[in-house]
C-alpha positions as CSV (number, residue, x, y, z in Angstrom):
1,X,158.2,226.4,144.5
2,X,157.1,226.1,140.8
3,X,160.0,223.5,140.3
4,X,159.0,221.6,143.4
5,X,155.4,221.5,142.4
6,X,156.4,220.2,138.9
7,X,158.6,217.6,140.5
8,X,155.7,216.2,142.8
9,X,153.2,216.3,139.8
10,X,155.9,214.4,137.7
11,X,156.2,211.8,140.5
12,X,152.5,211.4,140.7
13,X,152.3,210.9,137.0
14,X,155.2,208.2,137.2
15,X,153.5,206.3,140.2
16,X,150.1,206.4,138.2
17,X,151.8,204.8,135.1
18,X,153.6,202.2,137.3
19,X,150.3,201.3,138.8
20,X,148.6,201.1,135.5
21,X,151.5,198.8,134.2
22,X,151.4,196.4,137.2
23,X,147.7,196.3,137.7
24,X,147.3,193.4,135.6
25,X,150.0,191.5,137.6
26,X,147.3,190.1,139.9
27,X,146.7,186.6,141.4
28,X,143.4,186.6,139.3
29,X,145.3,187.2,136.0
30,X,147.9,184.7,137.1
31,X,145.3,181.9,137.5
32,X,143.4,183.1,134.4
33,X,146.3,182.6,132.3
34,X,147.4,179.4,134.0
35,X,143.8,178.0,133.4
36,X,144.0,178.8,129.5
37,X,147.3,176.6,129.5
38,X,145.6,173.8,131.4
39,X,142.5,174.1,129.2
40,X,144.2,174.3,125.8
41,X,146.9,171.5,126.5
42,X,144.4,169.1,128.1
43,X,141.6,169.7,125.7
44,X,143.8,169.2,122.7
45,X,145.1,166.1,124.1
46,X,142.0,164.6,124.8
47,X,140.1,165.8,121.6
48,X,142.7,163.9,119.5
49,X,143.5,161.0,121.6
50,X,140.9,158.3,120.5
51,X,141.5,158.9,116.9
52,X,145.3,159.0,117.2
53,X,145.8,155.8,119.4
54,X,143.4,154.0,117.0
55,X,144.8,155.0,113.7
56,X,148.6,155.3,114.7
57,X,149.1,152.8,117.5
58,X,146.5,150.1,116.9
59,X,144.8,150.5,120.4
60,X,142.0,148.1,121.1
61,X,139.6,148.5,124.0
62,X,142.1,147.0,126.3
63,X,144.9,149.5,125.6
64,X,142.8,152.5,125.8
65,X,141.2,151.2,129.2
66,X,144.6,150.7,130.6
67,X,145.7,154.1,129.3
68,X,142.7,155.8,131.1
69,X,143.3,153.9,134.3
70,X,147.0,155.0,134.2
71,X,145.8,158.5,133.5
72,X,143.8,158.7,136.7
73,X,146.6,157.3,139.1
74,X,148.2,160.7,139.6
75,X,145.0,162.1,140.6
76,X,144.5,159.5,143.2
77,X,148.1,160.3,144.4
78,X,147.4,164.1,144.5
79,X,148.0,164.2,148.4
80,X,151.6,163.7,147.7
81,X,151.5,167.5,146.6
82,X,152.2,168.5,150.2
83,X,155.5,166.9,150.5
84,X,156.8,168.8,147.3
85,X,155.7,172.1,149.1
86,X,158.6,171.4,151.4
87,X,160.8,172.3,148.5
88,X,158.7,174.7,146.4
89,X,156.2,177.5,147.0
90,X,152.7,176.6,145.7
91,X,153.0,179.3,143.1
92,X,156.4,177.8,141.6
93,X,154.9,174.4,142.0
94,X,152.0,175.3,139.8
95,X,154.4,176.8,137.1
96,X,156.3,173.5,137.3
97,X,153.1,171.4,136.9
98,X,152.0,173.3,133.9
99,X,155.5,172.8,132.3
100,X,155.3,169.0,132.9
101,X,151.6,169.0,131.5
102,X,152.7,170.9,128.4
103,X,155.9,168.9,127.7
104,X,153.9,165.7,128.1
105,X,151.1,166.9,125.5
106,X,153.9,168.2,123.1
107,X,155.8,164.8,122.9
108,X,152.6,162.7,122.7
109,X,152.5,162.6,119.0
110,X,156.3,161.6,118.8
111,X,155.6,158.2,120.4
112,X,152.8,156.4,118.8
113,X,153.3,153.2,120.4
114,X,151.4,151.3,123.4
115,X,154.2,151.9,125.9
116,X,155.1,155.4,124.5
117,X,151.6,156.7,124.9
118,X,151.3,154.9,128.5
119,X,154.6,157.1,129.3
120,X,153.5,160.5,128.0
121,X,150.1,160.0,129.3
122,X,151.5,159.5,132.7
123,X,153.8,162.5,132.4
124,X,150.9,164.7,131.1
125,X,148.7,163.4,133.9
126,X,151.0,164.2,136.7
127,X,151.3,167.8,135.5
128,X,147.4,168.1,135.0
129,X,146.4,166.8,138.5
130,X,149.1,168.5,140.6
131,X,148.2,171.7,138.7
132,X,144.4,171.2,139.5
133,X,145.2,170.5,143.1
134,X,147.3,173.8,143.5
135,X,144.8,175.8,141.5
136,X,142.0,175.0,143.9
137,X,144.6,175.7,147.0
138,X,145.6,179.0,145.5
139,X,142.4,180.1,144.4
140,X,140.8,179.6,148.1
141,X,144.0,181.3,149.7
142,X,144.1,184.4,147.2
143,X,140.4,185.1,147.0
144,X,138.2,186.3,150.0
145,X,135.3,184.1,151.0
146,X,133.0,186.9,149.4
147,X,134.8,187.2,146.1
148,X,135.6,183.5,145.5
149,X,132.4,182.2,144.2
150,X,132.2,185.0,141.5
151,X,135.8,184.7,140.5
152,X,135.9,181.0,140.4
153,X,132.9,181.3,138.0
154,X,134.7,183.8,135.9
155,X,137.7,181.3,135.7
156,X,135.4,178.7,134.6
157,X,134.3,180.9,131.9
158,X,137.7,181.5,130.7
159,X,138.4,177.7,130.7
160,X,135.5,177.1,128.5
161,X,136.5,179.9,126.0
162,X,140.0,178.3,125.9
163,X,138.7,175.1,125.1
164,X,136.3,176.3,122.5
165,X,139.3,177.9,120.9
166,X,141.3,174.7,121.1
167,X,138.5,172.7,119.2
168,X,138.4,175.4,116.6
169,X,141.9,175.0,116.0
170,X,141.8,171.4,115.8
171,X,139.1,171.6,113.2
172,X,141.2,174.1,111.3
173,X,144.5,172.3,111.6
174,X,143.0,169.0,110.1
175,X,140.3,170.3,107.7
176,X,142.1,173.3,106.2
177,X,145.9,172.6,106.8
178,X,145.8,168.8,106.8
179,X,148.2,168.9,109.8
180,X,149.5,165.7,111.4
181,X,148.9,164.5,114.9
182,X,152.4,165.2,115.7
183,X,152.2,168.8,114.5
184,X,149.1,169.6,116.4
185,X,150.3,167.9,119.7
186,X,153.6,169.9,119.4
187,X,151.6,173.2,118.7
188,X,149.4,172.7,121.8
189,X,152.2,171.5,124.2
190,X,154.7,174.2,123.1
191,X,152.0,177.0,123.3
192,X,151.3,176.0,126.8
193,X,155.0,175.9,127.5
194,X,155.7,179.2,126.3
195,X,152.7,180.8,128.1
196,X,153.9,179.2,131.2
197,X,157.4,180.4,130.8
198,X,156.0,183.9,130.1
199,X,154.1,183.7,133.5
200,X,157.2,182.7,135.3
201,X,159.1,185.6,134.2
202,X,156.5,188.5,134.2
203,X,154.3,187.7,137.5
204,X,155.7,188.6,140.8
205,X,155.6,186.2,143.6
206,X,152.2,186.8,145.4
207,X,152.2,186.7,149.1
208,X,150.1,184.3,151.2
209,X,148.3,185.5,154.3
210,X,148.8,182.1,156.1
211,X,151.7,179.7,156.2
212,X,150.5,176.5,155.0
213,X,151.0,173.2,156.8
214,X,153.6,170.9,155.1
215,X,151.9,167.6,156.3
216,X,148.9,165.6,155.5
217,X,145.9,167.0,157.3
218,X,142.7,164.9,158.2
219,X,140.3,166.6,160.5
220,X,136.9,165.2,161.8
221,X,135.3,168.8,161.1
222,X,136.0,168.2,157.5
223,X,134.2,164.8,157.3
224,X,131.0,166.2,155.6
225,X,133.2,167.8,153.0
226,X,135.4,164.6,152.3
227,X,132.0,162.8,151.9
228,X,130.6,165.3,149.4
229,X,133.8,165.2,147.6
230,X,133.8,161.3,147.2
231,X,130.3,161.3,146.0
232,X,131.2,164.0,143.5
233,X,134.0,161.9,142.2
234,X,131.7,158.9,141.9
235,X,129.1,160.9,139.8
236,X,131.8,162.4,137.7
237,X,133.1,159.1,136.6
238,X,129.4,158.0,135.5
239,X,129.1,161.1,133.4
240,X,132.7,161.0,131.8
241,X,132.9,157.2,131.1
242,X,129.3,156.3,130.8
243,X,127.2,159.2,129.7
244,X,129.2,159.9,126.6
245,X,129.3,156.1,125.8
246,X,125.5,155.7,126.0
247,X,125.4,158.6,123.3
248,X,127.6,156.5,121.0
249,X,126.5,152.9,121.6
250,X,122.6,153.4,121.8
251,X,122.1,156.4,119.7
252,X,124.9,156.3,117.3
253,X,126.4,159.6,117.7
254,X,129.4,160.4,115.4
255,X,132.5,162.0,116.5
256,X,131.3,165.2,114.9
257,X,128.1,165.1,116.9
258,X,129.8,164.4,120.2
259,X,132.4,167.3,119.6
260,X,129.4,169.5,118.8
261,X,127.9,168.7,122.2
262,X,131.3,169.5,123.9
263,X,131.2,172.8,122.0
264,X,127.6,173.5,123.1
265,X,128.6,172.7,126.6
266,X,131.5,175.2,126.9
267,X,129.7,178.0,125.1
268,X,126.9,177.6,127.8
269,X,129.4,177.5,130.6
270,X,131.2,180.5,129.1
271,X,128.2,182.7,129.6
272,X,126.5,181.1,132.8
273,X,129.5,180.1,134.8
274,X,130.0,183.7,136.2
275,X,126.5,184.1,136.7
276,X,126.2,180.9,138.6
277,X,129.1,181.7,140.8
278,X,127.4,185.2,141.8
279,X,124.1,183.4,142.3
280,X,126.1,180.9,144.9
281,X,127.7,184.0,146.6
282,X,124.2,185.5,147.0
283,X,122.2,182.2,148.0
284,X,124.9,180.3,150.0
285,X,126.2,176.9,149.4
286,X,123.5,174.7,150.8
287,X,120.8,175.9,148.6
288,X,123.1,175.8,145.6
289,X,124.0,172.1,146.1
290,X,120.6,171.2,146.9
291,X,119.6,172.5,143.5
292,X,122.5,170.6,141.9
293,X,121.7,167.4,143.5
294,X,118.0,167.6,142.8
295,X,118.8,168.4,139.1
296,X,121.3,165.4,138.8
297,X,118.8,162.9,140.3
298,X,116.7,164.0,137.4
299,X,119.2,163.9,134.8
300,X,120.6,160.3,135.8
301,X,117.0,158.9,135.8
302,X,116.6,160.4,132.6
303,X,119.8,158.7,131.2
304,X,118.2,155.3,132.4
305,X,114.9,155.7,130.7
306,X,115.6,157.7,127.6
307,X,114.7,156.6,124.3
308,X,115.1,159.6,122.0
309,X,118.7,160.6,120.8
310,X,117.6,164.4,121.2
311,X,116.3,164.2,124.5
312,X,119.7,162.2,125.5
313,X,121.5,165.2,124.1
314,X,119.6,167.8,126.1
315,X,120.1,165.5,129.2
316,X,124.0,165.8,128.4
317,X,124.1,169.4,128.1
318,X,122.1,169.9,131.4
319,X,124.6,167.3,133.2
320,X,127.4,169.3,132.3
321,X,125.8,172.6,133.2
322,X,125.5,171.3,136.7
323,X,129.4,171.1,136.8
324,X,129.7,174.8,137.2
325,X,127.6,174.4,140.6
326,X,130.6,172.4,142.0
327,X,132.0,175.8,142.9
328,X,129.9,175.6,145.9
329,X,131.7,172.6,147.3
330,X,135.0,174.7,147.1
331,X,133.7,177.7,148.7
332,X,132.1,175.4,151.5
333,X,135.4,174.2,152.2
334,X,136.8,177.7,152.3
335,X,134.4,178.9,154.9
336,X,134.8,175.7,157.3
337,X,138.7,175.5,156.9
338,X,141.5,176.7,159.0
339,X,143.4,178.8,156.5
340,X,146.5,176.9,157.1
341,X,145.0,173.8,156.0
342,X,144.0,174.7,152.7
343,X,147.0,173.5,150.7
344,X,147.1,170.2,152.5
345,X,143.5,169.6,152.4
346,X,143.2,170.4,148.6
347,X,145.6,167.4,147.8
348,X,143.6,165.1,150.3
349,X,140.3,166.0,148.8
350,X,141.6,165.7,145.2
351,X,142.8,162.1,146.2
352,X,139.3,161.3,147.7
353,X,137.6,162.4,144.7
354,X,139.8,160.0,142.6
355,X,139.1,157.0,144.7
356,X,136.0,156.5,142.6
357,X,138.1,156.8,139.4
358,X,140.1,153.6,140.3
359,X,137.0,151.6,141.0
360,X,133.9,152.6,139.0
361,X,134.9,152.5,135.5
362,X,136.0,148.7,135.8
363,X,133.1,147.6,138.1
364,X,130.3,149.5,136.6
365,X,131.5,148.5,133.1
366,X,130.5,144.9,134.0
367,X,127.1,146.2,135.3
368,X,126.9,147.8,131.9
369,X,127.1,144.7,130.1
370,X,124.0,143.4,132.0
371,X,121.8,146.3,132.0
372,X,123.2,150.0,131.3
373,X,120.1,151.7,132.9
374,X,121.4,150.1,136.3
375,X,124.7,152.3,135.9
376,X,122.6,155.4,135.6
377,X,120.2,154.6,138.5
378,X,123.3,154.1,140.6
379,X,124.4,157.6,139.6
380,X,121.0,158.7,140.8
381,X,121.5,157.0,144.1
382,X,125.0,159.0,144.6
383,X,123.0,162.1,143.8
384,X,120.5,161.3,146.6
385,X,123.2,160.5,149.0
386,X,124.7,163.9,148.2
387,X,121.4,165.7,148.6
388,X,120.9,164.1,152.0
389,X,124.4,164.9,153.2
390,X,124.4,168.6,151.8
391,X,121.5,169.2,154.2
392,X,124.1,169.4,157.2
393,X,125.9,172.4,155.6
394,X,125.6,175.3,157.7
395,X,123.5,178.4,156.3
396,X,125.5,180.9,158.0
397,X,127.6,183.2,155.6
398,X,130.7,182.6,157.6
399,X,131.9,179.5,159.3
400,X,133.9,179.8,162.7
401,X,137.0,177.7,162.7
402,X,137.1,176.0,166.1
C-alpha cells in the first residue's frame, strides 16, 4: 500500500512538473513572441530606411514615393490570404509570413540600389501584411469575447516594448559600435528569423474551435464594420504620411526629435494599452469608439490650426494614443461575426483598410501643395463620418449571429 501511495504521489508530481513546463506553451505566448518578431523587424526596417536610401542608394522624393506605394500593395491584396489557407493552417502560415518578413529585412542592406530596395521592400511587405492579417484572425479565434480586449491590449503593450528595444539597439549600434546599415539590417532580420524558427519547433499546434471558410466572404450584416474599417484606413494614412511631415516641414523637427516622439508614443502605449483594453471590455465598443472619434476630430482640427511646435508634438502623441482604441473595432467584429468567417473576413477587412493607402498619399499630396490645413480638415471629416457610423453599433455585450 505504501509503495502504491508513493507511486501515485510520484505520478502527481510528474504531472505537475509537465503542467508547469507546458503552461507557457499557450496561444497568448505564441502571439506575444510573434508580435515581438514583427515589431523588432519592421521597426528596425522603418527607422533606418530614410537615411539608408538617401545615403547609399541616392533616393529622391520620386523613388521613396514609389517604394512606399509598392510597400502598400501587399496590404491591399491581403484578401488573397484565404487562398493560401487551402494549403496551410493559419498558425503555419503566420510562421511562414514572419520568416518572409525577417528575410526581407535581413537582406535589405545587401541591395543598396533602386530596384534592389524595391524588391526587398515588396518581400518584406508580403510577410508583414500577411502576418498582420493572420494575427487578427488568430487573436479573435483563440481569445474569448470576454478576454479579447484585455489580451489585445497586452499584446499592443508588448509590441511597444519591442519597438522601444529596437530603437535603443539602433542608437547603440550606430553611436557606440559604428555599425553599418548592412550589419544592423542583418542583425534584426536574423534575430527575427531565429525567434520564428524557435516558435515553430517549440510551440504545439493549437486547435481551432471552428473550421474556417476557405473562400472570400462578404456579408451585408458586416457592412458597418467594413465602413468603419475603410474610414480607419483613411485616417491612418493622413497620420502616417502627413502628420509627421508637418512636424518636419512646418516646425523643423530633426530626425532625433521625431525619433524621440516615436519613443514617447511607445512608452505611453506600453503602460496604457492594457488598461485601455480592459476599459473597452467594461464600457463596450460603442462608447470606446465614440470617445476615440471625438478625440480624433479635435486632434485633426488641431493639426490644421496649430502654430506651436510644442503643441504640435502634444497632438502627435495624443493622435498615436488613440491607435490603442482600435482594439474596439476588432472586438466589435468578433461579436457580430460568424466564427467560421473570421479568417476570410480578416483578409477582406485588411484589404478594405488599404484601399485608402493606394489613393490618399498621392491625391492628398497635391492638396498639401495648395493648403496643408485642408488635408487635416479632411481627416477631421473622416473622423466625423466614423463617429456617426459608430452610433449604429449595438450596445449589447454579445451579438447573436443571424
